[in-house]
SEPA-819209 format. One record per residue: residue in one letter; x, y, z of N, C-alpha, C in turn. Coordinates in pm, 1 decimal, padded with zeros to 6 digits. Example, Ala and Ser with C-alpha at 12.3 -4.5 7.8 and 13.67 -1.06 7.14 Angstrom:
! SEPA-819209
+--------+----------+----------+----------+----------+----------+----------+----------+----------+----------+
| residu |      nxx |      nyy |      nzz |     caxx |     cayy |     cazz |      cxx |      cyy |      czz |
+--------+----------+----------+----------+----------+----------+----------+----------+----------+----------+
|      A |  01319.0 | -00569.0 |  00780.0 |  01230.0 | -00450.0 |  00780.0 |  01320.0 | -00330.0 |  00780.0 |
|      S |  01285.0 | -00225.0 |  00708.0 |  01367.0 | -00106.0 |  00714.0 |  01290.0 |  00003.0 |  00787.0 |
+--------+----------+----------+----------+----------+----------+----------+----------+----------+----------+
***
This chain:
! SEPA-819209
+--------+----------+----------+----------+----------+----------+----------+----------+----------+----------+
| residu |      nxx |      nyy |      nzz |     caxx |     cayy |     cazz |      cxx |      cyy |      czz |
+--------+----------+----------+----------+----------+----------+----------+----------+----------+----------+
|      M | -01110.8 |  01394.4 |  01408.0 | -00975.2 |  01351.3 |  01439.9 | -00878.3 |  01438.0 |  01361.9 |
|      G | -00774.4 |  01487.2 |  01428.3 | -00676.8 |  01570.8 |  01362.5 | -00594.4 |  01492.9 |  01262.1 |
|      V | -00551.8 |  01562.8 |  01158.3 | -00473.2 |  01499.9 |  01052.4 | -00342.4 |  01445.4 |  01107.9 |
|      D | -00277.2 |  01518.6 |  01197.8 | -00150.5 |  01472.5 |  01254.4 | -00167.0 |  01341.3 |  01330.6 |
|      V | -00275.3 |  01328.6 |  01405.7 | -00300.5 |  01206.6 |  01481.3 | -00329.2 |  01092.0 |  01385.8 |
|      L | -00408.2 |  01117.8 |  01284.0 | -00438.7 |  01015.4 |  01184.6 | -00312.5 |  00972.8 |  01110.5 |
|      D | -00228.5 |  01068.6 |  01073.3 | -00101.1 |  01036.6 |  01007.8 | -00013.8 |  00949.1 |  01097.2 |
|      A | -00005.0 |  00984.5 |  01224.7 |  00076.9 |  00906.7 |  01318.6 |  00021.3 |  00765.8 |  01335.5 |
|      T | -00109.6 |  00753.0 |  01338.5 | -00171.9 |  00621.1 |  01353.5 | -00139.3 |  00533.3 |  01233.4 |
|      F | -00161.6 |  00586.1 |  01113.0 | -00135.8 |  00504.8 |  00993.8 |  00013.5 |  00478.1 |  00975.0 |
|      A |  00097.5 |  00572.2 |  01010.5 |  00242.7 |  00549.6 |  01000.8 |  00284.6 |  00437.5 |  01096.0 |
|      A |  00228.8 |  00437.4 |  01215.7 |  00262.0 |  00332.2 |  01312.1 |  00210.7 |  00196.9 |  01264.3 |
|      L |  00094.1 |  00194.7 |  01203.2 |  00035.6 |  00069.7 |  01155.7 |  00101.1 |  00018.3 |  01028.1 |
|      A |  00183.3 |  00099.2 |  00964.7 |  00245.9 |  00059.6 |  00838.3 |  00350.1 | -00049.8 |  00855.8 |
|      D |  00400.5 | -00067.7 |  00974.9 |  00506.5 | -00165.0 |  00999.1 |  00449.0 | -00296.3 |  01052.6 |
|      P |  00485.5 | -00410.4 |  00992.0 |  00430.6 | -00538.8 |  01037.9 |  00470.4 | -00575.8 |  01181.4 |
|      T |  00587.5 | -00535.0 |  01225.0 |  00628.3 | -00563.5 |  01363.4 |  00537.2 | -00490.2 |  01460.3 |
|      R |  00508.6 | -00364.3 |  01430.4 |  00421.2 | -00287.4 |  01519.3 |  00279.5 | -00343.4 |  01518.7 |
|      R |  00231.8 | -00389.5 |  01402.4 |  00099.2 | -00451.2 |  01398.7 |  00097.9 | -00579.6 |  01481.9 |
|      A |  00205.2 | -00655.6 |  01476.3 |  00213.6 | -00778.6 |  01557.0 |  00215.5 | -00746.0 |  01706.1 |
|      I |  00284.7 | -00639.9 |  01742.8 |  00288.0 | -00597.2 |  01883.0 |  00147.8 | -00558.7 |  01928.9 |
|      L |  00075.5 | -00483.9 |  01846.0 | -00061.4 | -00445.3 |  01881.4 | -00151.3 | -00568.1 |  01893.6 |
|      A | -00132.7 | -00665.4 |  01804.3 | -00212.3 | -00788.8 |  01811.9 | -00185.2 | -00860.6 |  01943.6 |
|      R | -00060.0 | -00863.3 |  01984.1 | -00026.0 | -00927.1 |  02112.4 | -00088.5 | -00851.2 |  02228.6 |
|      L | -00082.2 | -00718.7 |  02223.6 | -00138.4 | -00638.2 |  02332.2 | -00291.1 | -00645.5 |  02336.3 |
|      A | -00354.1 | -00682.8 |  02226.5 | -00499.4 | -00701.7 |  02227.0 | -00538.6 | -00817.7 |  02318.1 |
|      E | -00444.0 | -00908.2 |  02343.7 | -00468.3 | -01020.9 |  02434.4 | -00450.4 | -00981.6 |  02580.6 |
|      G | -00384.3 | -00869.8 |  02605.8 | -00360.3 | -00824.3 |  02742.4 | -00225.9 | -00755.5 |  02752.1 |
|      E | -00203.3 | -00687.9 |  02863.1 | -00078.7 | -00612.5 |  02877.7 |  00042.1 | -00704.7 |  02880.6 |
|      A |  00158.1 | -00647.7 |  02844.7 |  00282.2 | -00725.2 |  02840.2 |  00400.0 | -00631.3 |  02860.9 |
|      T |  00509.6 | -00687.7 |  02908.5 |  00632.4 | -00610.4 |  02926.2 |  00709.7 | -00607.2 |  02794.6 |
|      V |  00810.7 | -00521.8 |  02787.7 |  00894.9 | -00514.2 |  02668.6 |  00960.1 | -00649.2 |  02641.8 |
|      T |  01006.8 | -00715.6 |  02745.6 |  01069.4 | -00847.4 |  02731.1 |  00971.3 | -00947.4 |  02671.0 |
|      E |  00849.2 | -00946.9 |  02719.5 |  00747.0 | -01037.5 |  02666.3 |  00713.5 | -01004.2 |  02521.6 |
|      L |  00709.0 | -00876.0 |  02490.3 |  00677.8 | -00835.0 |  02353.1 |  00792.3 | -00866.5 |  02257.4 |
|      A |  00915.8 | -00861.5 |  02307.0 |  01033.0 | -00886.7 |  02222.1 |  01053.3 | -01034.5 |  02192.2 |
|      A |  01000.0 | -01122.8 |  02277.3 |  01027.7 | -01267.0 |  02266.1 |  01005.4 | -01327.1 |  02127.4 |
|      P |  00894.3 | -01299.1 |  02058.7 |  00873.8 | -01367.2 |  01929.9 |  00953.2 | -01308.8 |  01812.1 |
|      F |  01025.1 | -01201.3 |  01834.2 |  01094.2 | -01134.0 |  01724.1 |  01243.7 | -01161.6 |  01726.0 |
|      A |  01300.7 | -01170.4 |  01607.5 |  01445.6 | -01188.5 |  01594.1 |  01511.3 | -01051.0 |  01590.0 |
|      M |  01494.5 | -00977.1 |  01698.7 |  01555.9 | -00844.5 |  01710.2 |  01587.3 | -00817.4 |  01855.4 |
|      T |  01670.1 | -00718.7 |  01876.0 |  01711.1 | -00685.7 |  02011.7 |  01598.2 | -00616.6 |  02086.7 |
|      Q |  01609.5 | -00618.4 |  02218.0 |  01510.5 | -00549.1 |  02299.9 |  01510.8 | -00398.7 |  02272.1 |
|      P |  01627.8 | -00334.1 |  02251.1 |  01625.1 | -00192.5 |  02215.4 |  01552.4 | -00165.7 |  02082.9 |
|      A |  01561.5 | -00257.6 |  01987.4 |  01490.0 | -00239.4 |  01860.5 |  01339.6 | -00245.6 |  01884.4 |
|      V |  01295.9 | -00338.8 |  01969.0 |  01154.3 | -00347.6 |  02002.9 |  01111.4 | -00221.1 |  02076.4 |
|      S |  01198.0 | -00169.6 |  02163.4 |  01166.4 | -00045.4 |  02235.4 |  01144.7 |  00071.5 |  02140.1 |
|      K |  01220.0 |  00075.8 |  02031.3 |  01199.4 |  00182.4 |  01931.3 |  01060.1 |  00170.6 |  01869.9 |
|      H |  01018.8 |  00046.9 |  01838.3 |  00883.5 |  00026.7 |  01784.7 |  00779.2 |  00070.8 |  01886.9 |
|      L |  00804.1 |  00040.2 |  02013.6 |  00709.3 |  00079.4 |  02118.1 |  00699.5 |  00230.5 |  02130.3 |
|      R |  00810.5 |  00300.1 |  02113.4 |  00807.0 |  00447.5 |  02119.6 |  00721.9 |  00503.9 |  02006.9 |
|      V |  00732.2 |  00445.3 |  01886.6 |  00648.7 |  00490.8 |  01774.6 |  00501.4 |  00469.2 |  01807.8 |
|      L |  00469.5 |  00351.2 |  01861.2 |  00331.5 |  00321.4 |  01898.0 |  00282.0 |  00412.7 |  02009.5 |
|      E |  00369.4 |  00443.2 |  02103.1 |  00332.6 |  00531.2 |  02214.4 |  00309.1 |  00674.0 |  02165.0 |
|      R |  00396.7 |  00723.7 |  02077.4 |  00377.6 |  00859.1 |  02022.3 |  00247.7 |  00869.8 |  01942.7 |
|      A |  00208.3 |  00760.1 |  01879.1 |  00082.7 |  00759.3 |  01803.7 | -00038.7 |  00741.9 |  01895.4 |
|      G | -00015.3 |  00717.6 |  02023.7 | -00124.4 |  00700.3 |  02119.4 | -00186.2 |  00561.6 |  02115.2 |
|      L | -00120.8 |  00466.7 |  02047.2 | -00175.2 |  00332.8 |  02033.0 | -00144.8 |  00242.5 |  02152.8 |
|      I | -00043.9 |  00278.7 |  02230.6 | -00014.4 |  00204.6 |  02353.2 |  00015.0 |  00303.3 |  02464.9 |
|      S |  00005.9 |  00254.6 |  02586.3 |  00049.6 |  00331.9 |  02702.3 |  00132.9 |  00238.3 |  02788.7 |
|      R |  00215.1 |  00297.6 |  02871.6 |  00299.2 |  00218.6 |  02961.6 |  00264.1 |  00254.5 |  03104.7 |
|      G |  00251.3 |  00154.2 |  03184.5 |  00219.3 |  00174.8 |  03324.5 |  00336.9 |  00135.8 |  03412.2 |
|      R |  00312.1 |  00134.1 |  03540.9 |  00414.7 |  00091.2 |  03634.8 |  00346.3 |  00001.8 |  03737.1 |
|      D |  00403.4 | -00116.7 |  03753.5 |  00352.4 | -00213.7 |  03849.2 |  00473.7 | -00268.2 |  03923.7 |
|      A |  00509.9 | -00201.7 |  04032.6 |  00632.6 | -00232.2 |  04108.0 |  00751.1 | -00218.3 |  04012.5 |
|      Q |  00822.8 | -00326.1 |  03984.7 |  00938.2 | -00320.3 |  03893.3 |  00897.1 | -00337.8 |  03747.1 |
|      R |  00776.6 | -00384.5 |  03723.6 |  00729.8 | -00406.7 |  03586.5 |  00681.6 | -00276.0 |  03524.1 |
|      R |  00703.5 | -00263.4 |  03394.7 |  00649.6 | -00149.9 |  03318.3 |  00566.0 | -00206.1 |  03204.1 |
|      P |  00445.5 | -00254.7 |  03235.5 |  00364.9 | -00317.8 |  03131.7 |  00313.0 | -00217.6 |  03027.8 |
|      C |  00303.0 | -00264.9 |  02905.3 |  00244.3 | -00187.6 |  02796.3 |  00101.0 | -00235.6 |  02779.1 |
|      R |  00013.4 | -00143.8 |  02742.7 | -00125.1 | -00183.5 |  02716.4 | -00176.5 | -00111.0 |  02592.7 |
|      L | -00266.9 | -00176.6 |  02525.0 | -00326.7 | -00124.7 |  02402.6 | -00421.0 | -00009.5 |  02434.3 |
|      E | -00415.0 |  00094.0 |  02353.9 | -00508.7 |  00206.8 |  02362.2 | -00586.0 |  00208.7 |  02230.7 |
|      V | -00714.7 |  00184.7 |  02235.8 | -00792.2 |  00163.7 |  02113.8 | -00850.6 |  00290.6 |  02051.7 |
|      S | -00847.6 |  00400.2 |  02120.3 | -00908.9 |  00522.2 |  02068.7 | -00854.7 |  00563.4 |  01931.5 |
|      P | -00721.5 |  00565.0 |  01910.4 | -00673.1 |  00600.8 |  01776.8 | -00715.4 |  00500.3 |  01669.1 |
|      L | -00726.8 |  00373.5 |  01705.1 | -00772.7 |  00273.7 |  01608.8 | -00917.7 |  00298.3 |  01570.4 |
|      K | -00999.9 |  00334.0 |  01667.4 | -01140.0 |  00364.2 |  01639.0 | -01150.8 |  00485.2 |  01548.4 |
|      S | -01069.4 |  00586.5 |  01575.3 | -01072.1 |  00706.3 |  01491.3 | -01029.5 |  00674.2 |  01348.6 |
|      A | -00928.5 |  00588.5 |  01332.6 | -00884.8 |  00548.4 |  01199.2 | -00995.2 |  00469.5 |  01128.7 |
|      M | -01062.0 |  00381.8 |  01202.3 | -01172.4 |  00304.8 |  01143.2 | -01287.3 |  00396.8 |  01102.5 |
|      D | -01315.9 |  00496.7 |  01183.3 | -01421.1 |  00592.4 |  01149.4 | -01385.3 |  00667.9 |  01021.8 |
|      W | -01258.3 |  00705.3 |  01007.2 | -01213.8 |  00775.4 |  00887.4 | -01229.0 |  00684.7 |  00765.4 |
|      L | -01188.3 |  00558.7 |  00779.1 | -01200.0 |  00463.4 |  00668.7 | -01345.6 |  00436.0 |  00632.8 |
|      A | -01434.3 |  00442.6 |  00730.8 | -01576.5 |  00416.8 |  00705.8 | -01635.3 |  00516.2 |  00606.6 |
|      N | -01573.2 |  00633.4 |  00594.1 | -01620.4 |  00731.3 |  00496.8 | -01615.6 |  00676.4 |  00354.9 |
|      Y | -01531.7 |  00577.1 |  00330.7 | -01514.5 |  00521.8 |  00196.5 | -01591.3 |  00391.8 |  00177.5 |
|      R | -01659.6 |  00348.0 |  00278.1 | -01733.9 |  00222.5 |  00270.3 | -01840.7 |  00226.2 |  00162.2 |
|      G | -01914.6 |  00334.3 |  00152.6 | -02019.2 |  00348.2 |  00051.2 | -01963.9 |  00335.5 | -00089.4 |
|      Y | -01848.3 |  00394.2 | -00112.4 | -01783.8 |  00385.6 | -00243.7 | -01756.1 |  00240.4 | -00280.0 |
|      W | -01697.4 |  00166.0 | -00187.0 | -01663.0 |  00026.7 | -00214.8 | -01787.9 | -00059.5 | -00227.9 |
|      E | -01888.0 | -00035.3 | -00147.6 | -02011.2 | -00112.9 | -00158.8 | -02076.6 | -00090.9 | -00293.9 |
|      E | -02076.9 |  00034.2 | -00341.0 | -02134.1 |  00065.1 | -00472.1 | -02053.3 | -00002.1 | -00583.3 |
|      S | -01921.2 | -00000.2 | -00571.6 | -01836.2 | -00064.5 | -00672.0 | -01861.4 | -00214.7 | -00676.9 |
|      Y | -01871.7 | -00277.3 | -00561.5 | -01898.4 | -00421.3 | -00557.0 | -02037.2 | -00453.4 | -00611.4 |
|      Q | -02133.2 | -00366.3 | -00586.9 | -02268.3 | -00389.5 | -00638.8 | -02268.1 | -00383.9 | -00791.5 |
|      R | -02195.9 | -00286.6 | -00847.7 | -02184.9 | -00278.9 | -00994.1 | -02118.8 | -00404.3 | -01050.1 |
|      L | -02015.2 | -00454.1 | -00983.3 | -01948.6 | -00575.7 | -01026.9 | -02043.2 | -00695.3 | -01018.7 |
|      D | -02119.4 | -00705.5 | -00909.5 | -02218.1 | -00813.5 | -00896.2 | -02320.9 | -00807.8 | -01008.4 |
|      D | -02366.8 | -00685.9 | -01040.4 | -02465.0 | -00670.1 | -01148.2 | -02407.2 | -00714.8 | -01281.9 |
|      L | -02284.4 | -00675.5 | -01310.2 | -02219.7 | -00713.9 | -01435.1 | -02200.9 | -00865.0 | -01442.6 |
|      L | -02155.4 | -00926.3 | -01334.2 | -02138.6 | -01071.7 | -01332.8 | -02271.2 | -01142.4 | -01352.9 |
|      G | -02377.7 | -01089.4 | -01295.2 | -02511.3 | -01146.6 | -01314.6 | -02553.4 | -01140.1 | -01460.5 |
|      E | -02526.6 | -01026.1 | -01525.6 | -02558.5 | -01012.1 | -01668.8 | -02477.5 | -01110.7 | -01751.9 |
|      L | -02350.4 | -01123.9 | -01721.7 | -02265.3 | -01215.6 | -01797.1 | -02313.1 | -01360.1 | -01782.8 |
|      Q | -02350.8 | -01398.1 | -01661.7 | -02397.9 | -01534.5 | -01638.3 | -02532.4 | -01560.7 | -01706.7 |
|      A | -02614.7 | -01456.3 | -01717.2 | -02746.6 | -01470.9 | -01778.6 | -02741.0 | -01453.7 | -01930.3 |
|      G | -02625.9 | -01417.4 | -01984.4 | -02614.5 | -01395.8 | -02128.2 | -02675.0 | -01263.6 | -02172.4 |
|      G | -02678.4 | -01166.7 | -02082.4 | -02737.6 | -01036.3 | -02110.8 | -02647.6 | -00948.1 | -02194.4 |
|      P | -02675.2 | -00815.4 | -02196.8 | -02603.1 | -00720.7 | -02283.5 | -02452.1 | -00717.8 | -02261.2 |
|      G | -02406.8 | -00745.6 | -02143.0 | -02263.1 | -00741.6 | -02117.2 | -02195.4 | -00875.3 | -02143.3 |
|      A | -02272.9 | -00975.5 | -02190.0 | -02220.1 | -01109.4 | -02209.3 | -02117.9 | -01112.9 | -02322.6 |
|      V | -02021.2 | -01198.4 | -02310.0 | -01916.7 | -01215.7 | -02409.3 | -01943.1 | -01345.1 | -02484.6 |
|      D | -01929.4 | -01342.3 | -02618.9 | -01948.0 | -01461.4 | -02700.0 | -01824.8 | -01549.4 | -02682.8 |
|      R | -01840.4 | -01662.6 | -02616.6 | -01728.0 | -01750.3 | -02585.7 | -01686.1 | -01835.3 | -02705.3 |
|      E | -01766.5 | -01841.7 | -02809.2 | -01733.6 | -01926.3 | -02923.3 | -01660.0 | -01850.4 | -03030.8 |
|      A | -01646.1 | -01722.5 | -03015.9 | -01574.3 | -01643.0 | -03116.2 | -01424.8 | -01675.2 | -03108.5 |
|      P | -01355.1 | -01679.5 | -03224.5 | -01210.4 | -01713.4 | -03223.1 | -01126.4 | -01611.5 | -03154.7 |
+--------+----------+----------+----------+----------+----------+----------+----------+----------+----------+
***
């Protein structure tokens, strides 16, 4: 995945309104009016968020007679998840070390702290 595409994906996901829009679109396509309904903002403001999502490739807009429904495009999300998966091993190893330390503390092993000391 190109760095520019990854940057655009994470930049689009950085905003809670855009994440909420994507969550709504995960349920199925919707028009701008339908997407704007739960937000205390104007329809043009929602349209700006949609343009950011569209430029990042996270949504597409179709045409159905007079309707212009938006739909979720998951490919950039999958690419972002694949990129994040590169760090999964690091976090799993860190959590394993923490589990080991907690086990030693509970068993009174070398890492145990004397709780009766002032």
